[in-house]
C-alpha positions in Angstrom: 113.1 138.1 78.1 112.0 139.4 74.5 112.1 136.2 72.6 109.8 134.8 75.4 107.3 137.3 75.1 107.4 137.0 71.3 106.9 133.2 71.9 104.2 133.5 73.9 102.5 135.9 72.0 102.7 133.7 68.8 102.0 130.6 70.7 98.5 133.0 71.8 97.8 133.9 68.8 98.3 130.5 67.2 96.1 129.1 69.7 93.1 131.8 69.0 93.8 131.3 65.3 92.9 127.1 66.0 89.8 128.1 67.7 88.3 130.1 65.5 88.6 128.2 62.7 87.5 124.8 64.5 84.3 127.3 66.2 83.2 128.0 62.5 83.4 124.8 61.3 81.1 123.7 64.2 78.6 126.3 63.4 78.4 125.5 60.2 78.4 121.9 60.3 75.5 122.7 63.5 73.8 124.6 60.5 74.4 122.3 57.7 72.6 119.4 60.4 69.5 121.3 61.6 68.6 121.9 57.8 68.6 118.6 56.6 66.2 117.5 59.7 63.7 119.6 59.3 61.1 120.1 56.4 61.5 123.2 54.8 57.8 125.3 54.4 58.6 128.6 52.8 61.9 130.3 50.9 62.2 133.6 50.3 64.9 135.4 48.8 65.7 139.1 48.7 68.1 140.8 45.8 66.1 144.3 45.7 65.7 146.1 48.6 63.6 149.2 46.8 60.9 147.5 50.0 62.6 147.8 52.6 62.7 150.3 55.4 65.9 152.3 56.0 66.9 154.8 58.0 69.6 156.9 59.0 70.9 155.4 55.8 71.9 157.5 52.7 72.0 155.4 48.7 73.0 156.0 46.1 72.6 153.3 43.6 73.1 150.2 44.9 75.3 151.4 47.4 74.3 152.7 51.1 76.0 155.2 53.3 75.2 155.1 57.4 75.1 158.3 58.2 74.9 157.9 62.3 75.9 154.9 64.5 72.9 153.1 64.0 71.8 152.6 60.2 68.9 150.2 60.3 67.8 148.5 57.3 64.3 146.6 57.8 62.9 143.8 55.8 59.0 143.3 54.5 57.2 141.6 56.6 56.6 137.9 56.3 53.7 135.2 56.6 53.4 133.3 58.9 54.3 129.4 58.5 54.3 127.6 62.0 58.3 127.5 61.9 60.4 125.9 64.3 63.6 127.0 62.8 63.9 130.0 60.6 67.6 130.1 58.8 68.9 133.6 57.3 71.7 134.0 55.0 72.9 137.7 54.0 75.8 138.4 51.7 77.1 142.3 51.7 80.1 144.0 51.2 81.2 146.2 53.5 83.9 149.1 53.0 84.9 148.8 57.3 84.2 148.1 60.7 82.7 144.5 59.7 80.5 144.1 61.9 77.0 143.7 61.4 74.3 143.3 63.8 71.1 141.0 62.5 67.8 140.6 64.5 64.0 138.9 64.5 61.0 138.9 65.5 58.2 137.0 65.5 54.9 138.1 65.2 53.8 140.2 68.1 57.4 140.9 69.2 59.7 144.2 69.1 63.5 143.8 67.9 65.3 143.7 70.6 68.5 142.3 71.5 68.1 138.6 72.8 66.7 138.1 69.5 70.0 139.4 67.5 73.4 138.3 66.8 76.4 140.4 65.5 78.7 138.5 62.5 81.9 140.0 61.2 82.2 139.1 57.6 80.4 139.3 54.4 78.7 136.7 54.5 75.9 135.2 57.6 74.5 132.3 57.8 72.5 131.3 61.1 69.4 129.3 62.6 67.3 130.9 64.8 64.0 129.1 67.0 60.9 129.9 66.0 58.8 130.9 62.8 60.6 134.6 62.0 57.9 137.3 60.7 60.4 140.5 60.5 64.6 141.3 59.9 66.5 143.8 60.8 69.9 144.3 59.7 72.4 147.0 61.4 75.5 147.1 58.9 77.6 149.4 60.9 78.1 150.8 64.0 79.9 154.2 62.8 78.5 157.2 60.4 80.8 157.0 56.8 79.8 153.2 56.9 79.6 152.4 52.5 77.6 148.5 52.0 75.9 146.9 49.5 73.4 143.7 50.7 73.9 141.9 47.6 71.4 138.8 48.9 68.7 137.7 51.8 67.8 134.5 51.9 65.2 133.5 54.1 64.2 129.7 54.7 61.6 128.1 57.1 61.3 124.9 58.7 59.2 122.7 60.4 
């Protein structure tokens, strides 16, 4: 009986791993396809985050630490380019709780759950519809999480 349970758990785990790999590859392929089909209008690369606004975050050198369960890092406003879609790429290292929520907003909008996505891992890539004016990174869901944002790349497409 115990052997059947272990076998079922192993099969379920293998199916979940294969499903995750399939979804990741599908998302990556769609991302590359969408970029190839569009005209690039603006590309911004941030490696210095001194002019970004932070809330509930302490900083020592290049390392940030969440001080509450709602740390927020907001990028500067970007110029409008009437983009039809915007690529967001974020590279970071984080010591625990690897869930990172990224928000985006267009001109005249507020940040909202509807225009956000939760990611796991150190490298975040997504393409969102519309012209993004500003992004917000919530790098942790608890206090005491150390993280370093290495690079944020934003590309707008028509």
